[in-house]
Each structure stands twice: as C-alpha cells, then as structure tokens.
N, C-alpha and C positions, 0 to 999 in steps of 0.2 A: 396280561397284553402279548397278542403275536408280536414275533419278530418283525414281521414287515411295516406293523403300526410304529413300533419301537424305532426301528430304522427311518421312517419318515418324518416323526417328531423331532429325532437328532439332526437330518437334512433342515428342518425348518430352525432349530435353534441356530444351526452353522449360517444358515443365511441372514438371519437376524444380526448375528455379530458382525459377520463380513460387511453387510449394507450399513452398519451403523459407523464402522470405521471407515468406508469409504467416504461417506457423506460428510465427514468432520476434515476429510482430507481434500474435497474436492469442493465444497459448499463455503463459498465467503459472504460473509453478511455484515461485516463489523471493520471496515477499514474506511475511515475518513478521506485518506488521500483517493483511492477508488470513487468515492462518493463525489469528490470536486473534480475529478476528470468528468464525469458523467454530465455534471452541473455544466463545466466548460464547453463540453461538446455540443448539450441542447442549446445553449446560449448561440454558438457559432453557427450550428445549423437553422437556428431561428434567424439568423441573419443572413442568411443565403451564403455563408462560407461552410466549407468541407469539414466533416467530423475528423478527428485527429488520432492516430494511432497511439495507444497508450502503450509506451517501450518501458518495460521494468529497468533496462540498463541506464536509461536518460533519468527515470524515477528514482533510483538508486542515488545517481550522481546529486540531484536535487537535495537530497537528505544530506548528503555530506556538505553540499554548500551550506545549507543550515549548520551544519555542525562547526564549518569555518569562522563562524561568528562567536562560538566559543559563549553562549549565552547572552550577549550584550545586545541588548533589544535597542538600545539608544543607537546603534551603528545603523539600523535600518529606516530609511527614510529620512526626513529634513534635512537641513543644509549641511550636516555631517554624516550624511549617508554614505558608507563605505560598501564594497562587495571584495570578495575574495579574486586574485589575480587570476587571469586565463590559462596563466602556466599551471595552476594547482590543479586543472581538469585532467592533464594529462600525467603529472607528477604524483597526484594525491587521491583525487575523487576516483578516477577510473580504477587504479590498483586497491583500494578500499573497496569496491564493489564487485571486483573481479571482472570487470570490465576490459576488453581487449582495446589498448590505447589506438590502435592501426585502426579502428573502428569508429573513432569519434567524429563526431558531424558537426557542422556550424551549429550554435546556437543563434537560434532567431528573435528569442525575445525572453525575459526573464520578469517574472511577477513576484515579489516578496513582501511579508507582512509580518510583523510582530505586536503582539499586545501580551500584558500580563495576566488575561482572562481567557480560559479556554473557550471556544465556540465551536458550534457545528459546522460541517463543511459549507451549508447556503448561507449562513452568516459571515464566515470568512471570506467567501466569495465576494459577496455584495457590500460588505462592509471593511474588509482589511486589505483586499487584494485590487478590488476594483472602484478606487477614491476617485480617477479623474479621467479626462478624455484621451491621456498620455496611455494610461493602461486598457482602454478600451481600444485603441489602436494596435497595442501588442496583443490584445485577446483575439481581433477579428483578423489579423495580418493573414493575409493569402499565400505567404511564403512558407508557413508552417506546416508541416507534413505530420511530426510527431509531437507529443507531450508526455512530460514525467511530472507527478506532484508528489509532494512530501511535506509531512507536518510532523513537529518534535516540539516537546515540551520537557521540562524538570520534574523530577520526580519530587512529590511533596509540594508542588507549586513553584512557580517562577514564570520565566518569558516562555511564550508559546508562538512558535516561528511557523509560518507558511511559505513554502515556496513552489513555484510553478516553472519549469526549464520547456522552452519550445525550441524546435530545431528542424531543419529543413533536409534532415537525412533519410535516406531510402530505408521502407518498412524491412524488416528483416536482416538487413546488413549494416546497419549504424547501432553503436552502441550494444554491440554484441556480446554478450556473457559467457564466461568460460563454464562449459558444461550445460549452459542453457538456462542457470538461474543466476540472479543477482546474490551478493551477500545479503543475508538478513541481519541487520543490527539494530540495537536498542539502545538510549531508549528512541522512538520515532517509527513513524509510517510511512510507506512510500507506494506508489499504485503500481498495478500491472503485474505484482509477483503473486498473485494468489495468496495472500497472508491475511490471515484473520489477527487484526490488529487493533488493539484497544484504543479507543477513543481517546482515553486518559493521556494515552501516551507515557505511560510508565514501562520502564525496562521490564523485558520478558522476565516472569518470576514464577513462581509455583502457583501464583493464583491464575496466572494465565493458563498454565496447565490443566488446574484444577475446572476451571471455568468449561475447557473442552471435556474436561473426563466427565464433568458432571453430566453432560448431554448425552453421554453414553449409557450412564444408569438405568434406564427404562428399557433399554434393548438387551442390555445383559441380564437383568432381573427376569424377562420374559424368556430369554434364551436358557438361563437357570432352571427356571419353573418346567418349561418342556424337557430339558432333558433329565432333572429329577423323575418328572413323571413318566418318561419313557423307559427308565432302568429302573422303576421303582423304588427309587431312593426316598 
C-alpha cells in the first residue's frame, strides 16, 4: 500500500475516535430531570405562558432540596408536610452546588412529590407533581423566569423524590456556578447540566462508566481495523 493511502486511512481512524469521544461528551439523551423541564415548558407554552430558562444552578439546588428530606417520603405532602428552612439555600444548598450565594434569586414556586415506585418524567409530572389546582397555579405563574428540576431515589429501591424550583431571577446572572458548572453529585439527576444521568437514579458507578464506554466500542473497532489495514498489521 502506498504511503498516501496509509496516511489517509490513519486520518480516517483518528477522526472516528475523536468523533466518538466528542459525541459522548455533548449528546445527552438520558436525564429525566431534563425531560421534566421539557414537559413543563411544553405545558406552559400550550397555556400561553412563557417558556422558562433551565438554570443548572437552580436545578442543583433542587436536588439539594430533595436531599434535605433524608429519604423521608412521609414528610412530603399531607397534613404533616415539611420543607427545608429558607436559610438552607444560602448556608447549605448553594455551597454544595458551587453556586455563588450572592447570585441567589427569589424562589417563586416549588413543586415536590415522592412515592416508593420510580416512574418516568411524564407520569411524575401528571400524577405526582400536578395533583391539584394549587399546583397548576404554580406551574403557570407568570412571575417565573427560570426553572430547575431534580429527581433522586435510593440505591436498591426506596423513596423517589421529584422536585421543581421556579425563580424570578435574571437569566445568566442568577444562581451562577463557580467555573460555569454546577457540582455533579449522586444519587440523583438535575436538569441543565448536560449530564447523562440514569433514570434509575443510582449513584454514579462503574456501571454508568461502562454504559458510556460501550457506546464507543463500534467506533474504536472500526478505527483499529482501519489502522491495521493501513500499516499492514
């Protein structure tokens, strides 16, 4: 084989590897919190309300809001319903997410639900979060400008929490994260972070890494075949 042909095949193999790697970093297809935000915005626009900016800092705080319940599903809803103190936003939630406390904006609405069985985002929206007219009023409130959604459950089964926080903050200047990215924590998923997060909400593990890596094998195999052919291996 000529040197030019070998060099061309080597370039093709390199492009395949780079393209495959880039695809796994950019394409997000499996995050239930992102799906929930899409459903929320679709419902708002269908009712002549504005679409909301998906703020990853606010969404990370929504996940911290869930964690404050420490798995106590009974504390959500009903006559014994509880919620974390407002002071926790600045003292605990924001620092845990890497959100600058000086950029915290007013929370204009909260939707939270919990049950023992995991469901997909559309069912969580219609059957867990939007249960009454009060929830609808929160959903369609025209004072909202931003939204952040989170979902978290217990590894091996347990309570599954869904939380949506709304804010009237200004896009790109509220809930600002240090370095431009909120801290990713497990278990749990939150929206707006370009994070491919398992819907089962188990903590990040080797299984997650394997799932991502396995999608690369066809590309790497093609690349290795091309390189072997190019160099006569």
